[in-house]
MIFIZA-774773 format. One record per residue (C-alpha): residue number from 1; residue in three letters; x, y, z. Coordinates in steps of 0.05 Angstrom, whole numbers, plus 5000, padded with zeros to 4 digits. Each point is the difference from the previous one (the first is absolute). Layout:
// MIFIZA-774773
+--------+--------+------+------+------+
: tortor : drenti :    u :    v :    w :
+--------+--------+------+------+------+
:    NUM :    ALA :    X :    Y :    Z :
...
+--------+--------+------+------+------+
// end
This chain:
// MIFIZA-774773
+--------+--------+------+------+------+
: tortor : drenti :    u :    v :    w :
+--------+--------+------+------+------+
:      1 :    MET : 5002 : 5000 : 5000 :
:      2 :    ALA : 5054 : 5051 : 5015 :
:      3 :    THR : 5029 : 4986 : 4934 :
:      4 :    VAL : 4933 : 5015 : 4966 :
:      5 :    LEU : 4994 : 5064 : 5040 :
:      6 :    ALA : 5066 : 5020 : 4979 :
:      7 :    LEU : 4982 : 5004 : 4928 :
:      8 :    PRO : 4996 : 5067 : 4964 :
:      9 :    VAL : 4932 : 5040 : 5002 :
:     10 :    GLU : 4995 : 4992 : 4921 :
:     11 :    VAL : 4997 : 4924 : 5008 :
:     12 :    PHE : 4939 : 5003 : 5046 :
:     13 :    ASP : 4972 : 5048 : 4950 :
:     14 :    ARG : 5003 : 4954 : 4942 :
:     15 :    ILE : 4973 : 4942 : 5040 :
:     16 :    PHE : 4945 : 5035 : 5033 :
:     17 :    GLN : 4975 : 5026 : 4933 :
:     18 :    HIS : 4973 : 4928 : 4986 :
:     19 :    LEU : 4961 : 4996 : 5066 :
:     20 :    GLN : 4925 : 5010 : 5005 :
:     21 :    PRO : 4972 : 5051 : 5050 :
:     22 :    ARG : 4984 : 4951 : 5051 :
:     23 :    GLU : 5072 : 4973 : 4996 :
:     24 :    LEU : 5029 : 5067 : 5004 :
:     25 :    ALA : 4960 : 5016 : 5066 :
:     26 :    VAL : 5031 : 4938 : 5030 :
:     27 :    ALA : 5074 : 5018 : 4975 :
:     28 :    SER : 4989 : 5072 : 5033 :
:     29 :    ARG : 4988 : 4967 : 5066 :
:     30 :    ALA : 5056 : 4946 : 4995 :
:     31 :    SER : 5059 : 5046 : 5009 :
:     32 :    SER : 5013 : 5073 : 5005 :
:     33 :    THR : 5053 : 4993 : 4944 :
:     34 :    PHE : 4941 : 4976 : 4953 :
:     35 :    TYR : 4950 : 5053 : 5024 :
:     36 :    HIS : 5015 : 5059 : 4961 :
:     37 :    THR : 5006 : 4964 : 4938 :
:     38 :    ALA : 4941 : 4962 : 5011 :
:     39 :    ILE : 4954 : 5058 : 5020 :
:     40 :    ARG : 5028 : 5039 : 4942 :
:     41 :    LEU : 4974 : 4949 : 4950 :
:     42 :    LEU : 4940 : 4982 : 5040 :
:     43 :    TYR : 4972 : 5072 : 4995 :
:     44 :    ARG : 5025 : 5015 : 4930 :
:     45 :    ASP : 4938 : 4984 : 4959 :
:     46 :    ILE : 4935 : 5012 : 5035 :
:     47 :    HIS : 4933 : 4978 : 4968 :
:     48 :    MET : 4937 : 5008 : 5038 :
:     49 :    SER : 4927 : 4988 : 4980 :
:     50 :    SER : 4937 : 4980 : 5033 :
:     51 :    ALA : 5009 : 4929 : 4966 :
:     52 :    THR : 5060 : 4987 : 5036 :
:     53 :    THR : 4975 : 5021 : 5067 :
:     54 :    ASN : 5066 : 5035 : 5019 :
:     55 :    LEU : 4973 : 5074 : 5005 :
:     56 :    SER : 5023 : 5005 : 5070 :
:     57 :    LEU : 5070 : 5004 : 4970 :
:     58 :    VAL : 4992 : 5071 : 4985 :
:     59 :    VAL : 4984 : 5021 : 5074 :
:     60 :    MET : 5065 : 4963 : 5019 :
:     61 :    LEU : 5041 : 5038 : 4945 :
:     62 :    ALA : 4969 : 5063 : 5025 :
:     63 :    ARG : 5025 : 4987 : 5070 :
:     64 :    ARG : 5071 : 4969 : 4984 :
:     65 :    PRO : 5038 : 5048 : 4954 :
:     66 :    GLU : 5064 : 4956 : 5009 :
:     67 :    TYR : 4957 : 4951 : 4959 :
:     68 :    ALA : 4966 : 5048 : 4951 :
:     69 :    GLN : 5064 : 5023 : 4981 :
:     70 :    HIS : 5019 : 4937 : 4963 :
:     71 :    VAL : 4940 : 5002 : 4955 :
:     72 :    ARG : 5017 : 5011 : 4929 :
:     73 :    SER : 4936 : 4974 : 4965 :
:     74 :    PHE : 4930 : 5016 : 5034 :
:     75 :    ARG : 4936 : 4970 : 4975 :
:     76 :    ILE : 4927 : 5006 : 5025 :
:     77 :    THR : 4951 : 4965 : 4951 :
:     78 :    GLY : 4932 : 4967 : 5003 :
:     79 :    ASP : 4938 : 5034 : 5029 :
:     80 :    ILE : 5012 : 5071 : 4999 :
:     81 :    ALA : 4943 : 5017 : 5048 :
:     82 :    TYR : 5033 : 4995 : 5065 :
:     83 :    PRO : 4950 : 5026 : 5051 :
:     84 :    LEU : 5045 : 5028 : 5057 :
:     85 :    CYS : 5029 : 5064 : 5000 :
:     86 :    ALA : 5056 : 4973 : 5054 :
:     87 :    PHE : 5022 : 4953 : 4942 :
:     88 :    TYR : 5017 : 5060 : 4949 :
:     89 :    ARG : 5028 : 5038 : 5057 :
:     90 :    SER : 5050 : 4945 : 5010 :
:     91 :    VAL : 5012 : 4996 : 4928 :
:     92 :    ALA : 5021 : 5073 : 4998 :
:     93 :    ARG : 5047 : 4990 : 5061 :
:     94 :    ALA : 5034 : 4936 : 4969 :
:     95 :    LEU : 5009 : 5033 : 4932 :
:     96 :    ARG : 5036 : 5063 : 5035 :
:     97 :    ARG : 5045 : 4947 : 5028 :
:     98 :    MET : 5022 : 4968 : 4932 :
:     99 :    PRO : 5053 : 5050 : 4975 :
:    100 :    TYR : 5034 : 4945 : 4955 :
:    101 :    LEU : 4939 : 4976 : 4958 :
:    102 :    THR : 5010 : 4982 : 4931 :
:    103 :    SER : 4934 : 4978 : 4985 :
:    104 :    LEU : 4928 : 5025 : 5027 :
:    105 :    ASP : 4935 : 4964 : 4982 :
:    106 :    LEU : 4937 : 5029 : 5037 :
:    107 :    ALA : 4930 : 4971 : 4987 :
:    108 :    LEU : 4962 : 5046 : 5048 :
:    109 :    ASP : 4935 : 5038 : 5007 :
:    110 :    HIS : 5013 : 5060 : 4951 :
:    111 :    ARG : 4975 : 5049 : 5050 :
:    112 :    THR : 5063 : 4978 : 5047 :
:    113 :    SER : 5055 : 5033 : 4958 :
:    114 :    TRP : 5021 : 5038 : 5065 :
:    115 :    VAL : 5038 : 4939 : 5021 :
:    116 :    LEU : 5056 : 5027 : 4952 :
:    117 :    ALA : 5010 : 5063 : 5041 :
:    118 :    ASN : 5069 : 5016 : 5023 :
:    119 :    CYS : 5026 : 4940 : 4966 :
:    120 :    THR : 5068 : 5004 : 4961 :
:    121 :    PHE : 5024 : 4943 : 4955 :
:    122 :    PRO : 5065 : 5023 : 4965 :
:    123 :    HIS : 5015 : 4929 : 4978 :
:    124 :    LEU : 4930 : 4984 : 4974 :
:    125 :    LEU : 4998 : 4970 : 4928 :
:    126 :    THR : 4931 : 4977 : 4991 :
:    127 :    PHE : 4932 : 5027 : 5030 :
:    128 :    ARG : 4931 : 4973 : 4991 :
:    129 :    CYS : 4938 : 5026 : 5036 :
:    130 :    THR : 4924 : 4997 : 4997 :
:    131 :    PHE : 4997 : 5075 : 5016 :
:    132 :    ALA : 4973 : 5053 : 4957 :
:    133 :    MET : 5054 : 5050 : 4983 :
:    134 :    ASP : 5000 : 5059 : 5056 :
:    135 :    ALA : 5042 : 5044 : 5037 :
:    136 :    SER : 5025 : 4937 : 5050 :
:    137 :    VAL : 5022 : 4961 : 4937 :
:    138 :    ALA : 5035 : 5059 : 4963 :
:    139 :    SER : 5039 : 5021 : 5068 :
:    140 :    LEU : 5026 : 4926 : 5007 :
:    141 :    LEU : 5022 : 5001 : 4926 :
:    142 :    THR : 5041 : 5057 : 5014 :
:    143 :    THR : 5046 : 4963 : 5044 :
:    144 :    THR : 5010 : 4939 : 4954 :
:    145 :    PRO : 5055 : 5026 : 4953 :
:    146 :    LEU : 5015 : 4925 : 4978 :
:    147 :    LEU : 4932 : 4980 : 4986 :
:    148 :    ARG : 4986 : 4961 : 4937 :
:    149 :    ASP : 4936 : 4970 : 4994 :
:    150 :    LEU : 4939 : 5037 : 5024 :
:    151 :    GLU : 4930 : 4977 : 5003 :
:    152 :    VAL : 4948 : 5045 : 5037 :
:    153 :    HIS : 4925 : 4987 : 4986 :
:    154 :    SER : 4936 : 4983 : 5031 :
:    155 :    LEU : 4940 : 4962 : 4975 :
:    156 :    ALA : 4953 : 5021 : 5056 :
:    157 :    PRO : 4940 : 5036 : 4967 :
:    158 :    ASP : 5006 : 5056 : 5052 :
:    159 :    ALA : 5074 : 5010 : 4987 :
:    160 :    THR : 5020 : 5071 : 4975 :
:    161 :    GLU : 5066 : 5027 : 4981 :
:    162 :    THR : 5015 : 5065 : 5038 :
:    163 :    ALA : 5048 : 5057 : 4983 :
:    164 :    PHE : 5070 : 4984 : 5007 :
:    165 :    THR : 5073 : 5029 : 4983 :
:    166 :    ILE : 5061 : 4957 : 4987 :
:    167 :    PRO : 5062 : 5043 : 4982 :
:    168 :    ARG : 5034 : 4993 : 4935 :
:    169 :    SER : 5065 : 4973 : 5038 :
:    170 :    ALA : 4964 : 4942 : 5031 :
:    171 :    LEU : 4990 : 4929 : 4964 :
:    172 :    ARG : 5057 : 5016 : 4955 :
:    173 :    ARG : 5014 : 4921 : 4991 :
:    174 :    LEU : 4929 : 4978 : 4988 :
:    175 :    GLU : 4993 : 4947 : 4947 :
:    176 :    SER : 4930 : 4976 : 5010 :
:    177 :    PHE : 4933 : 5030 : 5018 :
:    178 :    THR : 4930 : 4966 : 5010 :
:    179 :    GLY : 4944 : 5050 : 5017 :
:    180 :    SER : 4948 : 5047 : 4977 :
:    181 :    CYS : 5006 : 5040 : 4933 :
:    182 :    ASP : 4998 : 5063 : 5038 :
:    183 :    VAL : 5056 : 4982 : 5050 :
:    184 :    ALA : 5038 : 4973 : 4942 :
:    185 :    LEU : 5001 : 5066 : 4966 :
:    186 :    SER : 5025 : 5034 : 5062 :
:    187 :    ILE : 5058 : 4946 : 5014 :
:    188 :    VAL : 5024 : 4970 : 4929 :
:    189 :    PRO : 5023 : 5063 : 4963 :
:    190 :    SER : 5073 : 5018 : 5010 :
:    191 :    ARG : 5012 : 4937 : 5043 :
:    192 :    PRO : 5035 : 4938 : 4963 :
:    193 :    VAL : 4934 : 4957 : 5004 :
:    194 :    GLY : 5003 : 4943 : 4947 :
:    195 :    SER : 4938 : 4962 : 5023 :
:    196 :    VAL : 4932 : 5027 : 5006 :
:    197 :    HIS : 4938 : 4964 : 5025 :
:    198 :    LEU : 4935 : 5046 : 5000 :
:    199 :    ALA : 4955 : 4967 : 5051 :
:    200 :    SER : 4945 : 5055 : 4986 :
:    201 :    GLY : 4986 : 5057 : 4955 :
:    202 :    ASP : 4991 : 5013 : 4923 :
:    203 :    CYS : 5069 : 4991 : 4959 :
:    204 :    THR : 4990 : 5051 : 4948 :
:    205 :    SER : 5043 : 5028 : 4948 :
:    206 :    GLU : 5012 : 5059 : 5047 :
:    207 :    VAL : 5022 : 4953 : 5060 :
:    208 :    VAL : 5046 : 4960 : 4954 :
:    209 :    GLU : 5039 : 5065 : 4983 :
:    210 :    ARG : 5009 : 5019 : 5071 :
:    211 :    LEU : 5023 : 4928 : 5020 :
:    212 :    ALA : 5049 : 5003 : 4946 :
:    213 :    GLU : 5035 : 5058 : 5035 :
:    214 :    SER : 5033 : 4951 : 5046 :
:    215 :    SER : 5072 : 5005 : 4998 :
:    216 :    SER : 5004 : 4926 : 4981 :
:    217 :    SER : 4970 : 4968 : 4939 :
:    218 :    ILE : 4933 : 4964 : 5022 :
:    219 :    ALA : 5008 : 4923 : 4981 :
:    220 :    ILE : 4936 : 4975 : 5036 :
:    221 :    LEU : 4930 : 5034 : 5003 :
:    222 :    THR : 4936 : 4971 : 5024 :
:    223 :    ALA : 4936 : 5042 : 4997 :
:    224 :    TRP : 4923 : 5012 : 4986 :
:    225 :    THR : 4983 : 5044 : 4944 :
:    226 :    SER : 4936 : 5029 : 4976 :
:    227 :    VAL : 5035 : 5015 : 4932 :
:    228 :    SER : 4994 : 4957 : 4944 :
:    229 :    PRO : 5067 : 4958 : 4992 :
:    230 :    ILE : 5006 : 5024 : 4928 :
:    231 :    MET : 5004 : 5069 : 5029 :
:    232 :    ILE : 5044 : 4986 : 5060 :
:    233 :    LEU : 5051 : 4956 : 4971 :
:    234 :    PRO : 5034 : 5051 : 4949 :
:    235 :    CYS : 5005 : 5044 : 5061 :
:    236 :    LEU : 5037 : 4947 : 5039 :
:    237 :    ALA : 5045 : 4982 : 4941 :
:    238 :    ARG : 5018 : 5073 : 4994 :
:    239 :    CYS : 5012 : 5020 : 5077 :
:    240 :    MET : 5022 : 4930 : 5028 :
:    241 :    SER : 5042 : 4970 : 4939 :
:    242 :    LYS : 5033 : 4952 : 5052 :
:    243 :    LEU : 4936 : 4966 : 5025 :
:    244 :    PHE : 5017 : 4925 : 5007 :
:    245 :    TYR : 4935 : 4976 : 5036 :
:    246 :    LEU : 4934 : 5034 : 4989 :
:    247 :    ARG : 4932 : 4983 : 5035 :
:    248 :    LEU : 4940 : 5043 : 4987 :
:    249 :    ASP : 4925 : 4985 : 5021 :
:    250 :    ALA : 4956 : 5034 : 4953 :
:    251 :    GLY : 4939 : 5033 : 5018 :
:    252 :    HIS : 4929 : 4970 : 4990 :
:    253 :    GLY : 4976 : 5001 : 4926 :
:    254 :    LEU : 5070 : 5019 : 4973 :
:    255 :    LEU : 5011 : 4930 : 4970 :
:    256 :    GLY : 4949 : 4971 : 4961 :
:    257 :    PRO : 4990 : 4924 : 5001 :
:    258 :    GLY : 5028 : 4967 : 4933 :
:    259 :    ASP : 5021 : 5070 : 4977 :
:    260 :    VAL : 5057 : 4971 : 4954 :
:    261 :    ASP : 5018 : 5071 : 4969 :
:    262 :    LEU : 5010 : 5030 : 5068 :
:    263 :    TYR : 5045 : 4944 : 5024 :
:    264 :    HIS : 5040 : 5003 : 4938 :
:    265 :    GLY : 5008 : 5074 : 5008 :
:    266 :    ILE : 5021 : 4986 : 5068 :
:    267 :    ALA : 5056 : 4954 : 4976 :
:    268 :    GLN : 5025 : 5045 : 4950 :
:    269 :    GLN : 5008 : 5052 : 5050 :
:    270 :    LEU : 5036 : 4953 : 5048 :
:    271 :    THR : 5055 : 4992 : 4946 :
:    272 :    THR : 5024 : 5068 : 5006 :
:    273 :    MET : 5016 : 4990 : 5072 :
:    274 :    ARG : 5069 : 4968 : 4986 :
:    275 :    GLU : 5021 : 4978 : 5072 :
:    276 :    LEU : 4932 : 4970 : 5017 :
:    277 :    ARG : 5005 : 4927 : 5017 :
:    278 :    ALA : 4932 : 4988 : 5040 :
:    279 :    PHE : 4931 : 5030 : 4987 :
:    280 :    GLU : 4934 : 4985 : 5036 :
:    281 :    LEU : 4935 : 5035 : 4985 :
:    282 :    SER : 4942 : 4992 : 5044 :
:    283 :    GLY : 5026 : 4934 : 5031 :
:    284 :    ILE : 5014 : 4975 : 4926 :
:    285 :    TYR : 5076 : 4981 : 4988 :
:    286 :    TRP : 5020 : 5020 : 4927 :
:    287 :    PRO : 5047 : 4947 : 4962 :
:    288 :    SER : 5066 : 5030 : 4973 :
:    289 :    SER : 5061 : 4974 : 4964 :
:    290 :    MET : 5064 : 5021 : 4963 :
:    291 :    LYS : 4993 : 5005 : 4929 :
:    292 :    ASP : 5054 : 5024 : 4951 :
:    293 :    GLY : 5034 : 5032 : 5053 :
:    294 :    THR : 4937 : 5042 : 5027 :
:    295 :    TRP : 4950 : 4985 : 5056 :
:    296 :    GLU : 4930 : 4974 : 4969 :
:    297 :    TRP : 4938 : 5004 : 5039 :
:    298 :    ARG : 4937 : 4962 : 4983 :
:    299 :    SER : 4929 : 5011 : 5021 :
:    300 :    PRO : 4973 : 4946 : 5048 :
:    301 :    LEU : 4938 : 4999 : 4954 :
:    302 :    PRO : 5000 : 4962 : 4931 :
:    303 :    SER : 5020 : 5047 : 4943 :
:    304 :    LYS : 4956 : 4966 : 4948 :
:    305 :    PRO : 4926 : 4982 : 5004 :
:    306 :    PRO : 4991 : 4931 : 5026 :
:    307 :    LEU : 4980 : 4940 : 4953 :
:    308 :    GLN : 4928 : 4977 : 5003 :
:    309 :    GLU : 5017 : 4941 : 5040 :
:    310 :    ASP : 5039 : 5038 : 5049 :
:    311 :    ARG : 4949 : 5060 : 5012 :
:    312 :    GLU : 4959 : 4966 : 5054 :
:    313 :    GLU : 5069 : 4987 : 5041 :
:    314 :    THR : 5021 : 5071 : 4989 :
:    315 :    VAL : 4935 : 5028 : 5029 :
:    316 :    VAL : 5009 : 4961 : 5064 :
:    317 :    GLN : 5075 : 5020 : 5005 :
:    318 :    SER : 4979 : 5073 : 4991 :
:    319 :    ASP : 4947 : 4997 : 5054 :
:    320 :    LEU : 5048 : 4970 : 5046 :
:    321 :    LEU : 5051 : 5050 : 4983 :
:    322 :    TRP : 4956 : 5059 : 5018 :
:    323 :    GLN : 4972 : 4968 : 5059 :
:    324 :    TYR : 5075 : 5006 : 5029 :
:    325 :    TYR : 4991 : 5070 : 4991 :
+--------+--------+------+------+------+
// end
């Protein structure tokens, strides 16, 4: 045993990384030599949810800063309607004691963004939350100079975004954004965002032009649009020439069932987007292939009228297709 305890701390670190949480807890009590390494790894990644019945852990972290300081990844997922205000106060206190967080994922009631007050996360790389954008969220973002991945969006019907201000000096390393169209227009321009997922709002030509003011070429875009694909695709080709993946959900009535000419026109527009390699329109994946040195897109609908004996099957397939929409 004495020989084992004389080993360098780095050896324990490599060994303990393969232990389960229960085993780390045992190791922390086995020897004072093991304690610090085991505790650091035990609290490095915290995932709490109502399903795992470990919500009391947040109370302990709020009371024990010597444990909370080791947390690098903190997630609360599952049922977001925790009824007790005391729980949210414990979350707020625990977060303030995690200065070295690199990943934060909070699925909480959208009205409790105040838990972020007075938090500072200079090492945070990923932040996802179910809060609507407001002053509390914006204030936190000014303390995250290394943040690369941001998702801020609430699906609650009564969630409303309020006025917020984020200085241009903040979020200078942001690469990916998920949230509403309005928030995207405030954050993406002038920042190196290459991946944009619009969870709500209408992606019009004006929105595309503003998002294209990102200091990095946008390669990934998902959005809903009330504009006909025939109209929005030329704008995307002009403003976002480096798009690699595009997913559009078109408004109701913009895509006519079996409109071969419309789909052929869309395929023609896609050929002008030289870097595009994957395209989805209202849940339908469009096939493509390399031909004569250029990327060729094909409509998911047949380009020729079906033969007499195939018409009945085609009608059935078309009905199934549009039920999917």
